C-alpha positions in Angstrom: 199.5 80.9 -28.2 197.6 83.9 -26.8 198.4 87.5 -27.6 199.8 88.1 -24.1 202.0 85.1 -24.4 203.4 86.5 -27.7 204.0 89.9 -26.1 205.7 88.3 -23.1 208.0 86.2 -25.3 208.5 88.9 -27.9 207.0 86.7 -30.7 204.3 89.1 -31.7 206.1 89.5 -35.0 205.2 85.9 -36.0 201.7 87.1 -36.8 203.1 88.7 -39.9 205.2 85.9 -41.2 203.1 82.7 -40.8 203.0 82.0 -44.5 206.4 83.4 -45.2 208.5 81.3 -42.8 211.2 80.7 -45.5 211.8 84.4 -45.9 213.8 86.4 -43.3 211.5 88.2 -40.8 213.2 91.6 -41.5 212.3 91.4 -45.2 208.8 90.3 -44.5 208.2 93.0 -42.0 209.9 95.6 -44.3 207.5 94.7 -47.2 204.6 94.8 -44.7 205.7 98.3 -43.6 206.0 99.5 -47.2 202.6 98.2 -48.0 201.0 99.7 -44.9 202.7 103.0 -45.5 201.2 103.3 -48.9 197.8 103.5 -47.5 195.9 106.7 -46.9 195.7 106.1 -43.1 198.5 103.7 -42.3 198.8 102.0 -38.9 202.5 101.4 -38.6 202.7 100.8 -34.8 202.0 97.1 -34.9 204.7 96.6 -37.6 207.2 98.8 -35.9 206.5 96.8 -32.7 207.1 93.5 -34.5 210.3 94.9 -36.2 211.6 95.9 -32.7 211.1 92.3 -31.5 213.1 90.9 -34.4 215.9 93.4 -33.9 215.9 92.6 -30.2 216.3 88.9 -30.9 219.2 89.7 -33.2 220.8 91.8 -30.4 220.3 95.0 -32.4 219.0 96.7 -29.3 219.4 100.3 -30.6 217.3 99.6 -33.6 214.7 97.9 -31.5 214.6 100.9 -29.1 214.1 103.2 -32.1 211.2 101.2 -33.4 209.5 100.8 -29.9 209.8 104.6 -29.2 207.6 105.3 -32.2 204.6 103.2 -31.0 201.3 105.1 -30.6 198.5 102.6 -30.1 197.6 100.2 -27.3 201.0 98.5 -27.6 202.6 101.5 -26.0 202.9 99.9 -22.4 204.4 96.8 -23.9 206.7 98.9 -26.1 208.0 100.7 -23.0 208.6 97.5 -21.3 210.5 96.1 -24.3 212.5 99.3 -24.5 213.5 99.0 -20.9 214.4 95.3 -21.6 216.7 96.5 -24.4 218.5 99.0 -22.2 218.8 96.2 -19.6 220.5 94.1 -22.2 222.8 97.0 -23.2 223.8 97.3 -19.5 222.2 100.7 -19.0 220.5 99.5 -15.9 219.6 103.0 -14.5 217.8 103.9 -17.7 216.1 100.6 -17.8 214.9 101.1 -14.2 213.6 104.6 -14.9 211.5 103.3 -17.8 210.2 100.2 -15.9 209.0 102.5 -13.0 207.1 104.8 -15.4 205.0 102.1 -16.9 201.3 102.4 -15.9 198.8 99.8 -17.0 195.8 97.8 -15.8 197.2 94.6 -17.4 198.1 92.2 -14.7 200.4 90.2 -16.9 202.3 93.3 -18.0 202.6 94.5 -14.4 203.9 91.2 -13.3 206.4 91.0 -16.2 207.6 94.5 -15.4 207.9 93.6 -11.7 209.9 90.5 -12.5 212.3 92.5 -14.7 212.7 95.1 -12.0 213.3 92.3 -9.5 216.1 90.9 -11.7 217.5 94.4 -12.2 217.6 95.1 -8.5 219.1 91.8 -7.8 221.9 92.4 -10.3 222.5 95.9 -9.0 222.8 94.6 -5.4 219.7 96.4 -4.2 218.6 93.4 -2.1 215.9 95.2 -0.1 214.3 96.6 -3.3 214.4 93.2 -4.9 212.7 91.6 -1.8 210.1 94.3 -1.7 209.4 94.0 -5.4 209.1 90.2 -5.5 206.9 90.1 -2.3 204.7 92.8 -3.9 204.5 90.8 -7.1 203.4 87.7 -5.3 200.8 89.6 -3.3 199.4 91.1 -6.5 199.5 88.0 -8.7 200.5 84.8 -6.9 199.1 82.6 -9.6 201.4 83.9 -12.2 203.6 81.1 -13.6 206.8 80.5 -11.7 206.6 83.7 -9.7 206.6 81.9 -6.3 209.3 79.5 -7.5 211.5 82.5 -8.5 210.9 84.1 -5.1 211.7 80.8 -3.3 214.9 80.3 -5.3 215.9 83.9 -4.6 215.2 83.7 -0.8 217.1 80.4 -0.5 220.0 81.7 -2.5 220.2 84.8 -0.2 219.7 82.5 2.8 216.9 84.8 3.7 215.1 82.1 5.6 212.6 84.4 7.3 211.1 85.4 3.9 211.5 81.9 2.6 209.5 80.5 5.5 206.9 83.3 5.2 206.5 82.4 1.5 206.1 78.7 2.2 203.5 79.4 4.9 201.5 81.9 2.9 201.6 79.7 -0.3 200.7 76.6 1.7 197.7 78.4 3.3 196.7 80.0 -0.1 197.1 77.0 -2.3 196.6 74.1 0.1 199.3 72.2 -2.0 201.2 69.6 -0.1 204.4 70.6 -1.9 204.6 73.8 0.0 204.0 72.0 3.3 206.9 69.7 2.3 209.1 72.7 1.6 208.2 74.1 5.0 209.0 70.8 6.6 212.4 70.9 4.8 213.1 74.3 6.2 212.2 73.1 9.7 214.6 70.1 9.3 217.3 72.5 8.3 216.8 74.4 11.5 216.0 77.7 9.9 212.5 78.2 11.5 213.6 78.5 15.1 213.4 82.3 15.0 209.7 82.1 14.5 207.4 81.9 17.5 205.7 78.5 17.8 202.3 80.1 17.3 203.3 81.3 13.8 202.7 77.8 12.4 199.3 77.1 14.1 196.9 78.0 11.2 199.1 76.1 8.7 199.1 73.0 10.9 195.3 73.2 11.3 194.9 73.3 7.5 197.4 70.5 7.0 195.6 68.3 9.6 192.4 68.6 7.3 194.4 67.8 4.2 196.8 65.0 5.2 197.1 63.7 8.7 200.4 61.9 8.1 202.0 65.0 6.7 200.6 66.9 9.7 202.3 64.4 12.0 205.5 64.7 10.1 205.5 68.5 10.3 204.6 68.7 13.9 207.3 66.2 14.7 209.9 68.2 12.8 208.8 71.4 14.6 208.9 69.7 18.0 212.4 68.5 17.5 213.6 71.9 16.2 212.4 73.7 19.3 213.7 71.1 21.8 216.8 73.0 22.7 215.5 76.5 22.3 214.3 79.0 24.8 210.9 78.9 23.2 210.5 75.2 23.8 208.0 75.4 26.6 206.0 77.9 24.6 205.9 75.3 21.8 204.7 72.6 24.2 201.9 75.0 25.4 201.0 76.0 21.8 200.9 72.5 20.4 198.9 71.1 23.2 196.4 73.9 22.8 196.3 73.2 19.1 195.6 69.5 19.7 192.6 70.4 21.9 191.2 72.1 18.7 191.6 69.0 16.6 189.6 65.9 16.4 192.3 63.4 17.3 191.5 59.8 17.0 193.7 57.1 18.5 192.8 54.8 15.6 194.8 57.1 13.2 198.0 55.6 14.7 199.9 58.7 15.7 203.1 56.7 16.2 205.5 59.6 16.1 203.4 62.0 18.1 202.8 59.3 20.7 206.6 58.8 21.0 207.2 62.5 21.3 204.7 62.9 24.0 206.2 60.0 25.9 209.8 61.3 25.5 208.7 64.8 26.6 206.7 63.6 29.6 209.6 61.5 30.9 212.0 64.3 30.2 209.9 66.7 32.2 209.6 64.5 35.3 213.3 63.5 35.2 214.1 65.8 38.1 215.4 68.9 36.4 212.2 71.0 36.7 210.1 72.2 39.6 206.6 70.9 40.0 205.2 74.4 40.1 206.3 74.9 36.5 205.3 71.4 35.4 201.7 71.8 36.6 201.3 74.3 33.8 202.3 71.8 31.1 201.9 68.2 32.2 198.1 67.9 32.5 197.5 69.0 28.9 200.5 67.0 27.7 199.1 63.8 29.4 195.6 64.5 28.2 196.7 64.8 24.6 199.0 61.8 24.9 196.2 59.6 26.0 194.0 60.9 23.1 196.6 60.0 20.4 198.6 57.2 22.1 199.4 54.3 19.7 199.0 50.7 20.8 202.5 50.4 22.1 202.2 53.5 24.4 198.5 53.5 25.4 199.1 51.7 28.6 202.1 53.8 29.7 200.1 56.9 28.8 197.1 55.7 30.9 199.5 54.9 33.8 201.0 58.3 33.5 197.6 60.0 33.7 196.6 58.0 36.7 199.9 58.5 38.6 199.9 62.3 38.0 196.2 62.5 39.0 197.1 60.7 42.3 199.6 63.4 43.1 197.5 66.3 41.7 193.8 65.4 41.9 191.5 67.3 39.5 194.4 68.6 37.5 193.3 66.3 34.6 189.6 66.1 33.6 187.6 63.3 35.1 186.7 61.9 31.6 190.4 61.4 30.8 191.1 59.8 34.1 188.1 57.4 33.7 189.3 56.5 30.2 192.8 55.9 31.5 191.4 53.5 34.2 189.5 51.7 31.6 192.4 51.4 29.1 194.9 50.2 31.7 192.5 47.4 32.8 191.7 46.0 29.4 194.8 46.8 27.3 197.8 44.6 27.0 201.2 46.0 26.5 204.5 44.6 25.3 206.5 47.3 27.1 209.8 46.1 28.6 208.8 46.9 32.2 212.1 45.8 33.6 214.1 48.0 31.3 211.9 51.0 32.0 212.1 50.4 35.8 215.9 50.1 35.6 216.1 53.3 33.6 214.1 55.0 36.3 216.5 53.6 39.0 219.5 54.8 37.0 218.0 58.3 36.6 217.4 58.5 40.4 221.0 57.4 41.2 222.5 59.8 38.6 220.4 62.6 40.1 221.6 61.7 43.6 225.3 61.7 42.5 224.8 65.0 40.7 223.4 66.6 43.8 226.0 65.2 46.2 223.6 62.7 47.7 226.0 59.8 47.7 226.8 57.0 45.4 224.2 54.6 46.9 226.3 51.6 46.1 224.3 49.3 48.3 221.0 50.0 46.5 222.8 49.6 43.1 224.2 46.2 44.2 220.8 45.0 45.4 219.2 46.0 42.1 221.9 44.1 40.2 221.1 41.0 42.2 217.4 41.3 41.4 218.0 41.3 37.6 220.3 38.3 37.9 217.6 35.7 36.9 220.1 32.9 36.5 220.1 32.2 40.2 217.6 32.3 43.1 218.4 34.0 46.4 217.8 32.1 49.6 218.0 34.3 52.7 219.2 32.2 55.6 218.4 33.7 59.0 217.7 32.8 62.6 218.4 33.6 66.2 222.0 33.9 67.3 223.3 30.4 68.1 220.6 28.6 66.1 223.2 26.7 64.0 222.8 28.9 60.9 226.5 29.2 60.2 227.0 25.5 60.6 224.4 24.8 58.0 225.9 27.2 55.5 229.4 25.7 56.0 228.0 22.2 55.6 226.2 23.0 52.4 229.1 24.9 50.9 231.6 22.3 52.0 233.9 24.9 53.5 234.4 26.5 56.9 233.7 30.0 55.6 232.3 31.1 59.0 234.1 30.1 62.1 232.2 32.7 64.2 228.8 34.4 63.8 228.7 36.9 61.0 228.3 40.6 61.6 227.4 41.7 58.1 225.0 40.5 55.4 227.0 38.0 53.2 225.9 36.7 49.8 227.6 33.4 48.8 227.4 32.6 45.1 229.2 30.6 42.6 232.0 32.2 40.6 234.9 31.1 38.4 237.4 32.2 41.1 237.3 33.5 44.7 236.4 37.2 44.8 235.2 39.0 47.9 233.8 42.5 47.6 232.5 44.8 50.4 229.8 47.2 49.4 228.8 50.3 51.4 226.9 53.3 50.3 230.1 55.3 50.0 232.5 52.8 48.4 233.1 49.4 46.9 236.3 47.6 48.1 237.9 44.3 47.3 238.9 42.1 50.3 242.2 40.3 49.9 241.4 36.7 50.8 239.7 34.9 53.6 241.7 36.5 56.4 240.5 40.0 55.6 237.0 38.6 55.1 237.1 37.1 58.6 238.3 40.4 60.0 235.2 42.0 58.6 233.1 39.3 60.2 234.6 39.9 63.6 233.9 43.6 63.7 230.9 45.0 65.5 230.8 48.7 64.7 229.0 49.8 61.5 228.9 46.1 60.4 225.4 46.3 59.1 226.3 49.3 56.9 228.0 46.9 54.5 227.2 43.9 52.4 229.8 41.3 51.5 229.6 39.7 48.0 231.5 36.4 48.3 232.0 34.6 45.0 233.7 31.2 45.1 233.9 28.1 42.9 231.2 25.9 44.4 229.6 22.9 42.7 226.5 22.9 44.9 225.6 26.5 44.3 226.4 26.1 40.6 224.3 23.0 40.1 221.3 24.3 42.1 221.6 27.9 40.7 221.4 29.2 44.2 222.9 32.1 46.2 222.8 32.0 50.0 222.2 35.3 51.8 223.6 34.8 55.3 222.5 37.3 57.9 223.9 38.1 61.4 222.1 36.3 64.1 218.8 38.0 65.0 218.2 39.3 68.5 215.2 40.2 70.5 215.1 44.0 69.8 212.7 44.9 67.0 214.8 47.7 65.7 218.0 45.6 65.7 216.1 42.9 63.7 214.9 45.5 61.2 218.5 46.6 60.4 219.3 42.9 59.5 216.0 42.3 57.6 215.9 45.6 55.7 217.5 43.8 52.7 214.9 41.1 52.9 213.4 41.9 49.5 216.4 40.8 47.6 215.6 37.2 48.6 213.2 34.9 46.7 212.6 32.8 49.7 213.6 32.7 53.4 215.1 29.8 55.2 214.5 30.3 59.0 216.9 28.2 61.0 215.6 27.2 64.5 217.4 25.3 67.2 215.9 21.7 67.6 216.6 21.8 71.3 214.2 24.8 71.8 212.2 25.1 68.7 209.9 28.0 67.7 210.0 30.1 70.8 208.0 33.3 71.3 211.0 35.3 70.2 211.1 33.4 66.9 207.4 33.9 66.4 208.0 37.7 66.9 210.6 37.6 64.2 208.3 35.6 61.9 205.6 38.3 62.3 208.1 41.0 61.5 209.3 39.1 58.3 205.7 38.8 57.2 205.1 42.5 57.8 208.1 43.5 55.9 207.7 41.0 53.0 204.3 39.2 53.0 204.9 37.9 49.5 208.2 36.1 50.2 207.7 32.4 51.2 209.3 31.3 54.5 210.5 27.8 55.1 212.2 26.3 58.2 215.3 24.3 59.0 215.3 22.5 62.3 219.0 22.3 63.2 221.1 20.5 65.8 218.9 17.3 65.6 222.0 15.2 66.3 222.2 16.6 69.8 218.9 14.9 70.7 219.9 11.4 71.8 216.5 9.8 71.6 215.4 9.2 68.1 211.7 9.1 69.1 212.1 12.4 71.0 213.7 13.9 67.9 210.8 12.7 65.8 208.3 14.1 68.3 210.0 17.5 68.3 210.1 17.5 64.5 206.4 16.6 64.2 205.2 19.1 66.8 207.4 21.9 65.4 206.1 21.2 61.9 202.5 21.1 63.0 202.9 24.4 65.0 204.6 26.1 62.0 202.0 25.0 59.5 199.2 26.2 61.7 200.6 29.6 61.1 202.1 29.1 57.6 200.3 26.3 55.9 202.6 26.4 52.9 205.9 26.3 54.9 208.2 23.4 54.6 210.3 22.1 57.6 213.6 20.3 57.2 215.4 18.4 59.9 219.2 19.0 59.7 222.2 17.6 61.5 225.8 18.2 60.7 226.6 14.7 62.0 224.5 12.8 59.5 226.2 10.9 56.7 227.2 13.7 54.3 226.3 12.1 51.0 222.7 11.3 52.1 222.4 14.6 53.9 223.4 16.6 50.8 221.0 14.7 48.7 218.2 15.5 51.1 219.2 19.1 51.3 219.3 19.4 47.5 215.8 18.0 47.2 214.6 20.2 50.0 216.1 23.4 48.5 214.7 22.5 45.0 211.3 22.0 46.5 211.2 25.5 48.0 212.6 27.3 45.0 210.2 29.9 43.5 209.0 28.6 40.1 206.1 30.8 39.2 206.2 34.4 38.1 209.8 34.9 39.3 210.4 37.8 36.9 207.2 39.5 37.9 208.0 39.1 41.6 211.5 40.4 41.0 210.1 43.4 39.2 207.8 44.1 42.2 210.9 44.0 44.4 212.8 46.3 42.1 210.0 48.8 42.3 210.1 48.4 46.1 213.8 49.2 46.2 213.2 52.2 43.9 210.6 53.5 46.4 213.0 52.8 49.3 215.8 54.7 47.5 213.5 57.7 47.0 212.5 57.6 50.7 216.1 57.3 51.8 217.1 60.3 49.6 214.2 62.4 51.1 215.5 61.5 54.5 219.0 62.2 53.5 217.9 65.7 52.4 216.7 66.2 56.0 219.9 64.8 57.3 221.9 67.1 55.1 220.0 70.1 56.4 220.6 69.0 60.0 224.3 68.4 59.2 224.6 71.8 57.7 223.1 73.4 60.7 225.4 71.5 63.0 228.4 72.2 60.7 227.6 76.0 60.9 227.3 75.8 64.7 230.5 73.9 65.0 232.4 76.1 62.6 231.2 79.2 64.4 232.4 77.8 67.7 235.7 76.8 66.1 236.0 80.2 64.5 235.7 81.9 67.9 238.1 79.6 69.5 240.6 79.8 66.7 240.5 83.5 66.7 241.1 83.5 70.4 244.1 81.1 69.8 245.5 83.4 67.2 245.4 86.3 69.6 246.9 84.2 72.4 249.8 83.2 70.1 250.3 86.8 69.1 250.4 87.7 72.8 252.9 84.9 73.3 255.1 86.2 70.5 255.1 89.7 72.1 255.8 88.2 75.5 258.6 86.0 74.3 260.1 88.7 72.2 260.2 91.1 75.1 261.7 88.4 77.4 264.4 87.2 75.0 265.3 90.7 73.8 265.5 92.0 77.4 267.6 89.1 78.4 270.0 89.8 75.6 270.1 93.5 76.4 270.9 92.7 80.0 274.0 90.8 78.8 275.0 93.5 76.5 274.7 96.2 79.1 276.7 94.1 81.6 279.6 93.7 79.0 279.2 97.5 78.3 279.7 98.3 82.0 282.7 96.0 82.2 284.3 97.8 79.3 283.5 101.2 80.8 285.0 100.2 84.1 288.1 98.3 82.8 289.2 100.5 79.9 290.0 103.8 81.9 291.9 101.8 84.6 293.8 99.9 82.0 294.8 103.1 80.1 295.7 105.0 83.3 298.1 102.2 84.2 300.1 103.1 81.1 301.3 106.1 83.1 304.0 103.8 84.5 305.5 103.7 81.1 306.4 107.4 81.4 309.9 108.0 82.7 311.8 111.2 83.3 314.3 110.2 80.6 311.5 109.4 78.1 311.7 111.0 74.7 308.8 113.4 75.1 308.8 114.5 71.5 307.2 111.2 70.5 306.2 109.5 73.7 302.5 110.1 72.8 303.0 107.7 69.9 304.5 105.0 72.0 301.8 105.4 74.6 299.0 105.3 72.0 300.4 102.1 70.6 300.7 100.4 73.9 297.3 101.4 74.9 295.8 99.9 71.7 297.8 96.7 72.4 296.4 96.4 75.9 292.9 97.1 74.6 293.2 94.4 72.0 294.4 92.0 74.5 291.7 92.8 77.0 288.8 92.7 74.5 289.9 89.5 72.8 291.1 87.5 75.8 288.7 88.7 78.5 285.6 90.5 77.2 285.0 88.3 74.2 285.1 84.9 76.0 282.9 86.3 78.7 280.4 87.6 76.1 280.5 84.3 74.4 279.7 82.3 77.5 277.0 84.8 78.5 275.4 84.4 75.0 275.5 80.6 75.3 273.6 80.9 78.6 271.2 83.3 76.8 270.7 80.8 74.0 269.8 78.1 76.6 267.4 80.5 78.3 265.9 81.4 75.0 265.5 77.7 74.2 263.6 77.2 77.4 261.4 80.1 76.5 260.8 78.5 73.0 260.2 75.1 74.5 257.6 76.5 76.8 256.0 78.1 73.9 256.1 74.9 71.8 254.6 72.9 74.7 251.8 75.4 75.0 251.2 75.2 71.2 251.2 71.4 71.4 248.6 71.5 74.1 246.6 74.0 72.0 246.8 71.8 68.9 245.8 68.7 70.8 242.8 70.4 72.1 241.7 71.6 68.7 242.5 68.2 67.1 240.2 66.6 69.7 237.4 68.9 68.4 238.3 68.2 64.8 238.4 64.5 65.5 241.6 64.1 63.5 245.2 65.5 63.5 244.1 68.6 61.6 246.3 71.2 63.3 250.1 70.8 63.7 251.5 73.9 65.4 255.2 73.3 64.9 257.6 76.2 65.5 260.7 76.8 63.5 263.4 75.6 65.9 266.1 76.3 63.3 266.1 79.9 64.6 268.1 78.7 67.6 270.6 76.9 65.2 270.9 80.1 63.2 271.6 82.1 66.4 274.2 79.6 67.6 276.0 79.7 64.2 275.9 83.5 64.2 277.3 83.8 67.8 280.0 81.3 67.0 281.0 83.2 64.0 280.9 86.7 65.7 282.8 85.5 68.9 285.5 83.5 67.2 288.0 86.4 67.3 288.0 90.2 67.6 290.4 92.6 65.9 290.4 96.2 67.2 291.1 98.9 64.7 293.7 101.3 66.2 292.0 103.8 68.4 293.2 107.4 68.5 293.7 107.8 72.2 296.5 110.3 72.6 296.6 111.6 69.0 293.4 113.6 69.2 293.4 117.4 68.5 291.9 118.3 71.8 293.5 121.6 73.3 295.0 119.7 76.2 296.6 117.0 74.0 297.7 119.6 71.5 299.5 121.7 74.1 301.1 118.7 75.7 302.4 117.2 72.5 303.7 120.6 71.4 305.5 121.2 74.6 307.1 117.8 74.3 308.4 118.5 70.9 309.5 122.1 71.9 311.0 121.4 75.3 311.8 117.7 75.2 315.4 118.3 74.1 316.1 120.7 77.1 317.1 118.6 80.1 315.8 121.2 82.6 312.3 120.7 81.3 312.1 116.9 81.5 310.8 116.9 85.1 308.0 119.3 84.2 307.0 117.2 81.0 307.2 114.0 83.0 304.8 115.3 85.6 302.5 116.8 83.0 302.3 113.6 80.9 301.9 111.4 83.9 299.1 113.6 85.3 297.3 113.7 81.9 297.3 109.9 81.4 296.2 109.2 85.0 293.5 111.9 85.1 291.9 111.6 81.7 288.3 110.1 81.7 288.8 108.4 78.3 285.1 108.7 77.5 285.7 109.0 73.8 287.9 106.0 73.8 285.4 103.9 75.7 282.7 104.9 73.2 285.0 104.1 70.3 286.0 100.7 71.7 282.4 99.8 72.6 281.2 100.7 69.2 283.9 98.5 67.6 283.3 95.6 69.9 279.5 95.5 69.5 279.4 96.5 65.9 279.4 92.8 64.6 276.4 92.1 66.8 274.2 95.1 65.6 272.5 93.3 62.8 272.0 90.3 65.0 270.4 92.5 67.7 268.1 94.2 65.2 266.9 90.9 63.7 266.0 89.4 67.1 262.4 90.4 66.9 262.1 89.2 63.3 263.7 85.9 64.2 261.3 85.3 67.2 258.4 86.1 64.9 259.8 83.6 62.4 259.9 81.0 65.2 256.1 81.4 65.6 255.3 82.0 61.9 254.1 78.5 61.0 251.7 78.1 64.0 250.3 81.6 63.4 249.9 80.8 59.7 248.3 77.5 60.4 245.9 79.0 62.9 245.0 81.8 60.6 244.4 79.3 57.8 242.2 77.4 60.2 240.3 80.6 61.0 239.7 81.1 57.3 238.7 77.5 56.8 236.1 77.9 59.6 234.9 81.1 58.1 234.6 79.5 54.6 232.8 76.6 56.2 230.3 78.9 57.8 229.7 80.9 54.6 229.5 78.0 52.2 227.3 75.9 54.5 225.1 78.9 55.2 224.8 79.6 51.5 223.8 76.0 50.8 221.4 76.0 53.8 219.9 79.3 52.6 219.4 77.8 49.1 217.8 74.7 50.5 215.5 76.7 52.7 214.7 79.2 50.0 214.2 76.5 47.4 213.1 73.3 49.2 211.6 72.2 45.9 215.2 71.9 44.6 215.4 68.5 46.4 211.8 67.7 47.1 210.3 68.2 43.7 212.7 65.8 41.8 212.1 63.1 44.3 208.4 63.7 44.2 208.5 63.3 40.4 210.5 60.1 40.7 207.7 58.9 42.9 205.1 59.8 40.3 207.2 57.9 37.7 207.5 54.9 40.1 203.7 55.0 40.7 203.2 55.0 36.9 205.2 51.7 36.6 203.3 50.2 39.5 200.1 51.0 37.6 201.5 49.4 34.5 203.1 46.3 36.1 202.2 45.2 39.6 198.7 46.5 39.7 197.9 45.6 36.1 199.0 42.0 36.7 197.0 41.7 40.0 200.2 41.6 42.0 200.5 43.2 45.4 202.5 46.4 45.6 205.3 46.3 48.1 205.6 49.3 50.5 
């Protein structure tokens, strides 16, 4: 053990007791001290130092401190350090810290030991920053010191100080080149604690690791790649790692399986349709270049195809040497990639993208693709001119009258456990309930070709021959009409062209054949000569057959011609048909041909979506124009209805006021006359002291009788007539609104607006009028009991002079004159007020009630105005986005095309098959 090791471990004292191990160190050192002290020039520092160590080990820290404070030789720095250790053990941490920080020495070991003690002290005192600073300074000064980096790593991990832990792992890996530190770093990456570091932070460490161990390099790159995948810095990582790969001497022979897989995954993720091409042009060329450089055997062909397909879209974006290498590799390298699975994955990605961007469900294309991957049965497309006998042939073979009239849709007949009929359109998939509903579909003409009928039925012939018949509507002369029928041609493995034996292979049929060959040159076409039983002469029938066959084979040497008659003996006929159909079945490279068709439908889907984007834009423009027009018209309708409300309110209210005023005039005319007639009740012998009371009561009685028996019935009948007049006004308004809604619904193309008024308003009026006119009770009116001067004098005179007979004539004349000459204005006002009082609330609510009558139409029209406005705004926003970011739709579809082209390079072109366009 070296002297420094002894000083570190406080075992310096063992130098004095080697031959005295059986004696206690204190005694040995005491005797040594006494012996040294007896000398003329004693050197006691070494012994005191050793004694301090022994005391320290026996936890007598104060004695140890005393000994170490009296050291005077070269051991002083170590003595200070040990003194601080003793104070540390005593729990006097501040004192210990002060002593540690005063130690000054050139000894690296001592400095490191002091630093480690300070680090522990800071950690214990919770001075984390000081502890971090101290341990980092210690590593920088003496990284080779035993366990110092392990102590630091354990501390950083314990504190979850991952930034310093990662920094330590990087610096130690770079300094030492030890794989263990790279493994620690990889572990940190896997834990996800390195994401805060910029991708370029690891570049130099990766370069060094590549030189040391390529497999460990691949492992670390893979871990970093996955850790950045969902971070904002991911694309920075892609850029950095590809630049790094350009600096390295990558060899495909090193079998970079994981990196090859990561490049593949990243490339397909980038071109999945979520990113714009402008951004991808920055990443993809470098990504593809490096992928080709390191692609393993399983991925080298797909990498080469990716390079070639991207280069087709963006020439010169990838270096010529890489493109040349890709061309070479794809032509000489075999691959075991599951081409069908990859192509189906692409198709599913396109469909999912279309659904996510409101581009329709594309059910027809999905159904067609499902048929292509059904390798258990072959598809025979049966077509021909209208009236050629096609449906008769299908019914004969299937043994059922499934078509009693020409079909209007594409129908696929195939074997199934039970009858099941499904109609497929781009928008929806619906089940047809039985043959009757199926026949209804066959009889229609409008939009018939927008759907496909999938007709499953238990059928022995289809099952045994593993066939499915695709029956088409009869073809016509128009080229475009024929295209609509034949656009699904590629789902077929072979075509059976039915021609009429009475007029075989006319010019029109030749034109159809040319069109079929243009659309699907790789699909074999065979012919069925129908209605042969209608040719009476057997020799003539044979001649027609031979001439037709010769003519057909001069154009299509490989075509087969079969003569068919529904009148032939069925058993023999079916045997011949079976042999014929078996002979024309495709037996070579069926899966490869189906794959080529699948790629065709993928291309067709992409093209249709591109066209749909244009259609959507046109629809948005038209929708905005239509909504603007509707918005203007609806606003006009709202104003018209509001004018109608004002008009009807004025008319109905004025009509009511006319009735009220008429009744008011009746009261004003009748009441004075009625009251004046009461003068006949005054006699010369009347009791003038209280005659005013009798007259007042009689007047009230007559008023009550008049109002209840005359005025009230007349008012009731007038109001009934007013109700009828109001109803006519309301009916006119409703009729106008009906015409208005019909006009708008014609523009909407559906019953969108129902402008129905609230006719219950009239019922409420009738109920209120019945209630208010059922009876009338007049509260006693003070007619002759008022305190007017004239009445006061008259009543006073009656009381004063009524008992004197000489004055009766005078009182008689005065009373009579008063009753006959009074204008009764106050009485009229009082009576009118009482009579009309029950109707006041009704009168005041007339305007509100009429408004309620029109409330629903107004609300509905206002809502329609808002709908049109929202339609304008939302469609304009979407149109603006489409115009501002045309790449939002164009770029994903373009990238799908790149991916499709990649599969064509891998499959169709690589196998020498013709690409279908």
